[in-house]
FIMARTI-856392 format. One record per residue (C-alpha): residue number from 1; residue in three letters; x, y, z. Coordinates in steps of 0.1 Angstrom, whole numbers, always signed. Each point is the difference from the previous one (the first is absolute). Example, Ala and Ser with C-alpha at 12.3 -4.5 7.8 and 13.67 -1.06 7.14 Angstrom:
// residues 2
[pt 1 'ALA' [+123 -45 +78]] [pt 2 'SER' [+14 +34 -7]] 
END
This chain:
// residues 447
[pt 1 'MET' [-21 +85 +365]] [pt 2 'LYS' [+24 +29 +6]] [pt 3 'TYR' [-13 +36 -4]] [pt 4 'GLU' [+26 +9 -26]] [pt 5 'GLU' [-10 -30 -21]] [pt 6 'LEU' [-36 +10 +3]] [pt 7 'LYS' [+8 +36 -12]] [pt 8 'ASP' [+18 -15 -30]] [pt 9 'ILE' [-32 -19 -9]] [pt 10 'VAL' [-19 +32 +2]] [pt 11 'LYS' [+25 +16 -24]] [pt 12 'THR' [-6 -29 -24]] [pt 13 'GLY' [-36 +10 -2]] [pt 14 'GLU' [-33 -19 -4]] [pt 15 'GLY' [+0 -31 -22]] [pt 16 'TYR' [-12 -36 -3]] [pt 17 'THR' [+8 -8 +36]] [pt 18 'ILE' [+2 +34 +17]] [pt 19 'GLU' [-29 +23 +9]] [pt 20 'LEU' [+6 +33 +17]] [pt 21 'LYS' [-27 +17 +20]] [pt 22 'GLU' [-3 +32 +21]] [pt 23 'SER' [-22 -16 +26]] [pt 24 'LEU' [-23 -29 +6]] [pt 25 'ASN' [-31 +3 -22]] [pt 26 'SER' [-29 -20 -14]] [pt 27 'SER' [+20 -15 -29]] [pt 28 'ILE' [+23 -20 +23]] [pt 29 'GLY' [-21 -32 -5]] [pt 30 'LYS' [+2 +3 -37]] [pt 31 'GLU' [+38 +3 +1]] [pt 32 'ILE' [+4 -30 +23]] [pt 33 'CYS' [-22 -21 -22]] [pt 34 'ALA' [+18 +10 -32]] [pt 35 'PHE' [+34 -8 +15]] [pt 36 'ALA' [-12 -33 +13]] [pt 37 'ASN' [-13 -10 -34]] [pt 38 'ALA' [+33 +11 -16]] [pt 39 'MET' [+35 -4 +14]] [pt 40 'GLY' [-5 +16 +34]] [pt 41 'GLY' [+14 +35 +9]] [pt 42 'LYS' [+4 +28 +25]] [pt 43 'ILE' [-24 +28 +8]] [pt 44 'ILE' [+19 +29 +15]] [pt 45 'LEU' [-20 +26 +20]] [pt 46 'GLY' [+14 +35 +6]] [pt 47 'VAL' [+10 +10 -35]] [pt 48 'GLU' [-15 +31 -16]] [pt 49 'ASP' [-21 -6 -31]] [pt 50 'ASN' [+16 +9 -34]] [pt 51 'THR' [+33 +13 +15]] [pt 52 'ASN' [+13 -31 +19]] [pt 53 'LYS' [+10 +23 +29]] [pt 54 'ILE' [+0 -17 +34]] [pt 55 'LYS' [-26 +17 +22]] [pt 56 'GLY' [-2 -27 +26]] [pt 57 'TYR' [-28 -21 +15]] [pt 58 'LYS' [-5 -13 +35]] [pt 59 'ILE' [-20 -33 +1]] [pt 60 'LYS' [-28 -2 +26]] [pt 61 'ASN' [-13 -31 +17]] [pt 62 'SER' [-33 +6 -18]] [pt 63 'ASP' [+19 +1 -33]] [pt 64 'LEU' [+16 -33 +7]] [pt 65 'SER' [-33 -16 +8]] [pt 66 'LYS' [-16 +14 -31]] [pt 67 'ILE' [+27 -13 -23]] [pt 68 'GLN' [+1 -35 +15]] [pt 69 'ASP' [-38 -2 -1]] [pt 70 'ILE' [+0 +9 -37]] [pt 71 'ALA' [+26 -27 -7]] [pt 72 'ARG' [-17 -27 +21]] [pt 73 'ASN' [-34 +8 -16]] [pt 74 'MET' [+13 -5 -35]] [pt 75 'SER' [-12 -31 -18]] [pt 76 'PRO' [+19 -22 +8]] [pt 77 'GLY' [+14 +15 +32]] [pt 78 'PHE' [+34 +16 -2]] [pt 79 'ASN' [+27 +13 +23]] [pt 80 'VAL' [+23 +30 -3]] [pt 81 'GLN' [+28 +14 +22]] [pt 82 'ILE' [+2 +36 +11]] [pt 83 'GLU' [+31 +18 +12]] [pt 84 'GLN' [+7 +36 +12]] [pt 85 'ILE' [+34 +10 -12]] [pt 86 'LYS' [+7 +35 +15]] [pt 87 'ASP' [-24 +23 -18]] [pt 88 'LEU' [-12 -25 -26]] [pt 89 'VAL' [-23 -30 +2]] [pt 90 'VAL' [+5 -31 -22]] [pt 91 'ILE' [-28 -25 -7]] [pt 92 'TYR' [+17 -32 -13]] [pt 93 'VAL' [-24 -19 -23]] [pt 94 'PRO' [+13 -35 -9]] [pt 95 'ILE' [-7 -19 -32]] [pt 96 'GLY' [-34 -17 +4]] [pt 97 'LYS' [+2 -38 +2]] [pt 98 'ASP' [-38 -5 -6]] [pt 99 'LYS' [-6 +23 -30]] [pt 100 'PRO' [-23 +16 -11]] [pt 101 'TYR' [-10 +23 +29]] [pt 102 'THR' [-29 +23 +4]] [pt 103 'VAL' [-7 +30 +23]] [pt 104 'ASN' [-36 +12 +5]] [pt 105 'GLY' [-11 -22 -29]] [pt 106 'HIS' [+25 +16 -25]] [pt 107 'PHE' [+31 -15 -16]] [pt 108 'TYR' [+31 +22 -6]] [pt 109 'MET' [+32 -6 -19]] [pt 110 'ARG' [+32 +20 -1]] [pt 111 'TYR' [+10 +15 -34]] [pt 112 'GLY' [+31 +22 +1]] [pt 113 'ALA' [-6 +25 +27]] [pt 114 'ASN' [-37 -4 +0]] [pt 115 'SER' [-25 -23 +16]] [pt 116 'GLN' [-28 -9 -24]] [pt 117 'GLN' [-34 -17 +8]] [pt 118 'LEU' [-8 -32 -18]] [pt 119 'ASN' [-30 -23 +1]] [pt 120 'ARG' [+4 -36 +14]] [pt 121 'ASP' [-1 -17 -34]] [pt 122 'GLU' [+28 +23 -14]] [pt 123 'ILE' [+23 -6 +29]] [pt 124 'ARG' [-7 -37 +1]] [pt 125 'ASN' [+7 -3 -37]] [pt 126 'LEU' [+32 +20 +4]] [pt 127 'PHE' [+14 -23 +27]] [pt 128 'GLN' [-12 -32 -18]] [pt 129 'LYS' [+18 +11 -32]] [pt 130 'GLU' [+31 +9 +19]] [pt 131 'ASN' [-2 -32 +21]] [pt 132 'LEU' [+11 +23 +28]] [pt 133 'ILE' [+35 -2 -15]] [pt 134 'SER' [+19 +32 -7]] [pt 135 'PHE' [+26 -2 -27]] [pt 136 'GLU' [+14 +33 +11]] [pt 137 'GLN' [+7 -12 +36]] [pt 138 'GLN' [+19 -31 -9]] [pt 139 'ALA' [+38 +1 +1]] [pt 140 'LYS' [+26 -19 -19]] [pt 141 'GLU' [+38 -2 -2]] [pt 142 'TYR' [+12 +34 -11]] [pt 143 'ASP' [+34 +15 -7]] [pt 144 'GLU' [+2 +35 +14]] [pt 145 'LYS' [+24 +11 -28]] [pt 146 'ASP' [-30 -2 -23]] [pt 147 'PHE' [-18 +27 +20]] [pt 148 'SER' [-2 +33 -21]] [pt 149 'MET' [+10 +29 +23]] [pt 150 'SER' [-7 +24 -29]] [pt 151 'ALA' [-36 -12 -2]] [pt 152 'PHE' [-3 +1 +38]] [pt 153 'ASN' [+14 +36 +3]] [pt 154 'LYS' [-23 +12 -28]] [pt 155 'PHE' [-29 -15 +19]] [pt 156 'LYS' [+10 +18 +32]] [pt 157 'GLU' [+3 +33 -19]] [pt 158 'ILE' [-34 -2 -18]] [pt 159 'ALA' [-18 -14 +31]] [pt 160 'ASN' [+15 +29 +20]] [pt 161 'LEU' [+14 -22 +27]] [pt 162 'ASP' [+23 +14 +26]] [pt 163 'LYS' [+36 -4 -11]] [pt 164 'LYS' [+11 -11 +35]] [pt 165 'LEU' [-22 -31 -1]] [pt 166 'SER' [+20 -32 -5]] [pt 167 'LYS' [-5 -24 -28]] [pt 168 'GLU' [-9 -27 +25]] [pt 169 'HIS' [-26 +22 +17]] [pt 170 'ILE' [-16 +9 -33]] [pt 171 'LEU' [-1 -36 -13]] [pt 172 'LYS' [-15 -12 +32]] [pt 173 'ASN' [-27 +27 +3]] [pt 174 'LEU' [-10 -3 -37]] [pt 175 'ASN' [-6 -38 +5]] [pt 176 'LEU' [+30 -10 -22]] [pt 177 'LEU' [+15 -23 +27]] [pt 178 'THR' [-12 -34 +11]] [pt 179 'ASN' [+19 -15 +30]] [pt 180 'ASN' [+26 +27 -5]] [pt 181 'LYS' [+6 -12 -36]] [pt 182 'ILE' [-9 +20 -31]] [pt 183 'ASN' [-33 -15 -13]] [pt 184 'ASN' [-14 -4 -35]] [pt 185 'ALA' [-15 +35 -1]] [pt 186 'GLY' [+34 +15 +9]] [pt 187 'ILE' [+17 -22 -26]] [pt 188 'LEU' [-25 +10 -27]] [pt 189 'TYR' [+4 +37 +7]] [pt 190 'PHE' [+37 +5 +7]] [pt 191 'THR' [+19 -27 -19]] [pt 192 'GLU' [+22 +10 -30]] [pt 193 'ASN' [-7 -32 -19]] [pt 194 'ILE' [-34 -14 +9]] [pt 195 'LYS' [+2 -28 -25]] [pt 196 'GLN' [+25 -20 +20]] [pt 197 'TYR' [-24 -2 +29]] [pt 198 'PHE' [-34 +1 -17]] [pt 199 'PRO' [+3 -7 -38]] [pt 200 'THR' [-37 +9 -6]] [pt 201 'ALA' [+2 +33 +19]] [pt 202 'ILE' [+14 +17 -31]] [pt 203 'VAL' [-21 +22 -24]] [pt 204 'SER' [+0 -13 -35]] [pt 205 'CYS' [-8 +22 -30]] [pt 206 'PHE' [-7 -12 -36]] [pt 207 'LEU' [-4 +22 -31]] [pt 208 'TYR' [-19 -16 -29]] [pt 209 'SER' [-3 +11 -37]] [pt 210 'ASP' [-34 -16 -3]] [pt 211 'ASN' [-33 +1 +18]] [pt 212 'GLU' [-1 -37 +4]] [pt 213 'GLN' [+32 +2 +21]] [pt 214 'THR' [+19 -26 -19]] [pt 215 'ASP' [+29 +20 -13]] [pt 216 'ILE' [+23 +12 +28]] [pt 217 'ILE' [+22 +28 -11]] [pt 218 'ASP' [+14 +10 +34]] [pt 219 'THR' [+0 -13 +35]] [pt 220 'LYS' [+13 +13 +34]] [pt 221 'GLU' [+3 -14 +35]] [pt 222 'PHE' [+4 +22 +30]] [pt 223 'ASN' [+14 -17 +30]] [pt 224 'SER' [+14 +26 +23]] [pt 225 'ASP' [-16 +13 +32]] [pt 226 'PHE' [-38 +6 +1]] [pt 227 'LYS' [+0 +37 -6]] [pt 228 'THR' [+26 -1 -27]] [pt 229 'ASN' [-19 -28 -18]] [pt 230 'LEU' [-31 +23 +1]] [pt 231 'GLU' [+19 +30 -14]] [pt 232 'GLU' [+17 -20 -28]] [pt 233 'ALA' [-31 -19 -11]] [pt 234 'TYR' [-20 +33 +0]] [pt 235 'LYS' [+27 +17 -21]] [pt 236 'TYR' [+1 -29 -24]] [pt 237 'VAL' [-38 +1 -6]] [pt 238 'ILE' [+0 +38 -5]] [pt 239 'SER' [+29 -2 -25]] [pt 240 'LYS' [-20 -24 -22]] [pt 241 'LEU' [-32 +22 -2]] [pt 242 'ASN' [-7 +26 -26]] [pt 243 'ASN' [-7 +37 +2]] [pt 244 'ALA' [-31 +16 -15]] [pt 245 'ILE' [+3 +35 -15]] [pt 246 'ILE' [-26 +22 +17]] [pt 247 'ILE' [-10 +32 -18]] [pt 248 'GLU' [-8 +30 +22]] [pt 249 'GLY' [-13 +31 -18]] [pt 250 'LYS' [+12 +7 -35]] [pt 251 'ILE' [+38 -4 +5]] [pt 252 'GLN' [+8 -15 +34]] [pt 253 'HIS' [+4 -37 +3]] [pt 254 'LYS' [+15 -24 +25]] [pt 255 'ARG' [+7 -37 +4]] [pt 256 'LYS' [-21 -22 +23]] [pt 257 'LEU' [+7 -36 +9]] [pt 258 'GLU' [-27 -23 -13]] [pt 259 'LEU' [-6 -15 +35]] [pt 260 'PRO' [+1 +19 +34]] [pt 261 'LYS' [+34 -5 +17]] [pt 262 'ILE' [-13 +0 +35]] [pt 263 'ALA' [-27 -27 -8]] [pt 264 'ILE' [+27 -23 -15]] [pt 265 'ARG' [+22 +5 +31]] [pt 266 'GLU' [-29 -7 +23]] [pt 267 'ALA' [-8 -32 -18]] [pt 268 'ILE' [+36 -12 +3]] [pt 269 'ILE' [+1 +8 +37]] [pt 270 'ASN' [-33 -18 +5]] [pt 271 'ALA' [+13 -31 -17]] [pt 272 'MET' [+33 +0 +20]] [pt 273 'ILE' [-17 +5 +34]] [pt 274 'HIS' [-29 -24 -6]] [pt 275 'LYS' [+20 -28 -16]] [pt 276 'ASP' [-3 -34 +15]] [pt 277 'TYR' [+37 -7 +7]] [pt 278 'PHE' [-8 -37 +7]] [pt 279 'LYS' [-9 -4 -37]] [pt 280 'ASN' [+26 -10 -26]] [pt 281 'SER' [-7 +30 -23]] [pt 282 'THR' [+14 +35 -4]] [pt 283 'VAL' [-17 +33 -3]] [pt 284 'GLN' [-2 +2 -38]] [pt 285 'ILE' [-5 +30 -23]] [pt 286 'ASN' [-10 -6 -36]] [pt 287 'ILE' [+2 +28 -25]] [pt 288 'SER' [-15 -5 -35]] [pt 289 'PRO' [-12 +25 -26]] [pt 290 'GLU' [-36 -3 +13]] [pt 291 'LYS' [+5 +0 +38]] [pt 292 'VAL' [+21 +0 +31]] [pt 293 'GLU' [-9 -27 +26]] [pt 294 'ILE' [+14 -3 +35]] [pt 295 'ILE' [-5 -34 +15]] [pt 296 'ASN' [+1 -7 +37]] [pt 297 'PRO' [+3 -37 +10]] [pt 298 'GLY' [-26 -5 +28]] [pt 299 'SER' [-37 -1 +5]] [pt 300 'LEU' [-22 +29 +11]] [pt 301 'LEU' [-5 +0 +38]] [pt 302 'PHE' [-36 +12 -1]] [pt 303 'PRO' [-30 -2 -24]] [pt 304 'LYS' [+8 +17 -33]] [pt 305 'THR' [-32 +21 +3]] [pt 306 'GLU' [+17 +18 +29]] [pt 307 'LEU' [+31 +9 -20]] [pt 308 'GLY' [+9 +37 +7]] [pt 309 'SER' [-21 +1 +32]] [pt 310 'THR' [+17 -27 +21]] [pt 311 'SER' [+37 -4 +6]] [pt 312 'ALA' [+18 -31 +13]] [pt 313 'TYR' [+38 -1 -3]] [pt 314 'ARG' [+15 -34 -5]] [pt 315 'ASN' [+34 +15 +10]] [pt 316 'PRO' [-8 +27 +26]] [pt 317 'VAL' [+37 +6 +10]] [pt 318 'LEU' [+9 +8 -36]] [pt 319 'ALA' [-31 +22 -3]] [pt 320 'ASP' [+11 +18 +32]] [pt 321 'LEU' [+35 +6 -14]] [pt 322 'MET' [-14 +14 -32]] [pt 323 'GLN' [-24 +22 +19]] [pt 324 'ARG' [+30 +14 +19]] [pt 325 'MET' [+17 +6 -33]] [pt 326 'LYS' [-30 +20 -11]] [pt 327 'GLU' [-7 -24 -29]] [pt 328 'ILE' [-35 -9 +13]] [pt 329 'GLU' [-23 +22 +20]] [pt 330 'LYS' [-28 -19 +17]] [pt 331 'ALA' [-16 -34 -1]] [pt 332 'GLY' [-22 -7 -29]] [pt 333 'SER' [+9 +32 -20]] [pt 334 'GLY' [+22 -17 -27]] [pt 335 'ILE' [-27 -13 -24]] [pt 336 'LYS' [-21 +32 +5]] [pt 337 'ARG' [+30 +21 -10]] [pt 338 'ILE' [+7 -21 -31]] [pt 339 'LYS' [-36 +2 -12]] [pt 340 'ARG' [-1 +38 +7]] [pt 341 'LEU' [+32 +6 -19]] [pt 342 'CYS' [-11 -22 -29]] [pt 343 'LYS' [-33 +18 -8]] [pt 344 'GLN' [+12 +5 -36]] [pt 345 'ASN' [+15 -34 -4]] [pt 346 'LYS' [-17 -34 -1]] [pt 347 'ILE' [+12 -23 +29]] [pt 348 'LYS' [-11 -35 +11]] [pt 349 'ILE' [+6 -19 +32]] [pt 350 'GLU' [-1 -38 -3]] [pt 351 'PHE' [+1 -28 +26]] [pt 352 'LYS' [+6 -37 -3]] [pt 353 'ALA' [-9 -18 +32]] [pt 354 'GLU' [+30 -9 +21]] [pt 355 'THR' [+24 +8 -29]] [pt 356 'TYR' [+4 +37 -8]] [pt 357 'PHE' [-13 +35 +0]] [pt 358 'ARG' [+7 +20 -32]] [pt 359 'THR' [-3 +37 -8]] [pt 360 'ILE' [-3 +8 -38]] [pt 361 'PHE' [+6 +35 -15]] [pt 362 'TYR' [-12 +2 -36]] [pt 363 'ARG' [+23 +23 -20]] [pt 364 'ASN' [-13 +29 -21]] [pt 365 'LYS' [-1 -9 -37]] [pt 366 'THR' [+5 +36 -9]] [pt 367 'SER' [+33 +3 +19]] [pt 368 'GLN' [+28 +14 -22]] [pt 369 'LYS' [+30 -23 -3]] [pt 370 'PRO' [+35 +16 +1]] [pt 371 'ALA' [+16 +4 -34]] [pt 372 'LYS' [+26 -25 -9]] [pt 373 'ASN' [+36 +10 +8]] [pt 374 'GLN' [-13 +29 +20]] [pt 375 'PRO' [+27 +10 +25]] [pt 376 'LYS' [-10 -4 +37]] [pt 377 'THR' [-9 +32 +16]] [pt 378 'SER' [+19 +9 +31]] [pt 379 'GLN' [-19 -2 +33]] [pt 380 'LYS' [+18 +30 +14]] [pt 381 'PRO' [-23 +27 -15]] [pt 382 'ALA' [-31 -18 +13]] [pt 383 'LYS' [+16 -2 +35]] [pt 384 'ILE' [+9 +37 -1]] [pt 385 'LYS' [-35 +10 -10]] [pt 386 'ARG' [-15 -22 +28]] [pt 387 'LYS' [+22 +18 +25]] [pt 388 'GLU' [-10 +34 -13]] [pt 389 'LYS' [-36 -10 +5]] [pt 390 'ILE' [+7 -11 +35]] [pt 391 'LEU' [+17 +34 +8]] [pt 392 'GLU' [-30 +18 -15]] [pt 393 'HIS' [-24 -19 +23]] [pt 394 'ILE' [+22 +6 +30]] [pt 395 'LYS' [+2 +37 -7]] [pt 396 'LYS' [-38 +2 -2]] [pt 397 'ASN' [-4 -22 +31]] [pt 398 'THR' [-20 -25 -19]] [pt 399 'PHE' [+24 -29 +1]] [pt 400 'SER' [-12 -35 +10]] [pt 401 'LYS' [+20 -31 -9]] [pt 402 'ARG' [-30 -22 -7]] [pt 403 'SER' [-20 +26 -20]] [pt 404 'PHE' [+31 +10 -20]] [pt 405 'ALA' [+8 -36 -8]] [pt 406 'GLU' [-35 -6 -13]] [pt 407 'GLU' [+0 +33 -19]] [pt 408 'ILE' [+31 -10 -20]] [pt 409 'ASN' [-7 -37 +0]] [pt 410 'MET' [+32 -9 +19]] [pt 411 'ASN' [+7 -21 +30]] [pt 412 'ARG' [+5 +17 +34]] [pt 413 'SER' [+34 -16 +5]] [pt 414 'THR' [+13 +19 -31]] [pt 415 'ILE' [-14 +32 +14]] [pt 416 'GLU' [+17 -7 +34]] [pt 417 'SER' [+33 -5 -18]] [pt 418 'ASP' [-4 +33 -18]] [pt 419 'LEU' [-7 +17 +34]] [pt 420 'GLU' [+31 -15 +15]] [pt 421 'GLU' [+22 +12 -29]] [pt 422 'LEU' [-14 +36 +3]] [pt 423 'LYS' [+5 -2 +38]] [pt 424 'GLU' [+36 -11 -4]] [pt 425 'LYS' [+7 +29 -24]] [pt 426 'GLY' [-13 +24 +26]] [pt 427 'ILE' [-30 +11 -21]] [pt 428 'ILE' [-28 -11 +23]] [pt 429 'LYS' [-5 -10 +36]] [pt 430 'PHE' [-26 -18 +20]] [pt 431 'ILE' [-13 +18 +31]] [pt 432 'GLY' [-24 -11 +27]] [pt 433 'SER' [-10 -35 +12]] [pt 434 'ARG' [+1 -30 -22]] [pt 435 'ARG' [-38 -1 -5]] [pt 436 'GLY' [-9 +37 +3]] [pt 437 'GLY' [+31 +17 -15]] [pt 438 'LYS' [+6 +11 -36]] [pt 439 'TRP' [+28 +6 -26]] [pt 440 'VAL' [+11 +36 -5]] [pt 441 'LEU' [+26 +18 -22]] [pt 442 'CYS' [+32 +8 +19]] [pt 443 'GLU' [+1 +34 -16]] [pt 444 'GLU' [-34 +8 +15]] [pt 445 'ILE' [+13 -9 +35]] [pt 446 'LYS' [+29 +24 -5]] [pt 447 'LYS' [-24 +28 -8]] 
END
């Protein structure tokens, strides 16, 4: 591998097949084992933690022996390749051919940019259910004109990828190419009309007038790229929910959506990421007067008693992409977040063996329905008010995207869009490193 190519990989950052380390440490066996149980990967030594700055690392003969001994002593035995490329060291971990693997009696699996420990039964069940076949890594005939550059450029922007990185480099290092052809994961994520390739990869929404779900009064199909389908399905569900009038004090009142927005969005993301794309069923959202149910075709990958404490991604590449888009945070947090956000709402999670996984949100009976013929309120005032709150937090040096999103019950991608608009207008500016920096008012800088 050429050094310039290796530097570009470092710029891409950690992910499903990339692990960056400052030096050789005790976790190296865990990372090798996790990559071997997943799709393989590269461990790069000589990169500063958190900043992704190249510090350099010189491999010693003792290091080489240590790494090889760890791999050979895995169960079953394993082999890795190690290469010194100028001031960086690359440990190449191939896809394991005799899964599952264990190191020091522990099993590890790669989820997003993390390596998570599993017990043997969990990992054995995972591979048995998957039959060691990855839907994501299969490739089919694909017409490049169907590739959505707008979706791709939006991904690069939100994922904060270097603008100089080529499309081919990014697709390759995000595991979206198989034998130099765009694979199913890439097609799912960046195709303008997914229905022509995978008819059941769409998101179907149904609105019913009755609780028995027999009278359909509206239906929508979303069949664009993965992220757009998420956004449109989310907007559709939110638009069909009611606002409750909340009285504060003697005079003040405000409207509050009957169900938490972030919890709804999280459930839709979970369904799209965990869907079994081999099954001939779509992600389906049913909205009735009594409830909202989000149905994910596919069985649970671990015992239901461990829901919320154990995580196993059926489609780890899609999960990695969504993590880079800041739509999900860490493995296993989705269900916990939904339950935490729904403390005042009744929810239910159902499973049917080998068939589906369903999240049900029960609607509040006291929600106030909008008056008939009531004109739609413009979204502009709400957006302006949201931006004003952002500026207030920035001025007080108390702004955090995640905390602010939860405070106003809004998704982080919306907040990021607001920040970009304020930045383009020259009102705010980001200073410092990507992880340790902060937003400031431009007028404060001038002072």
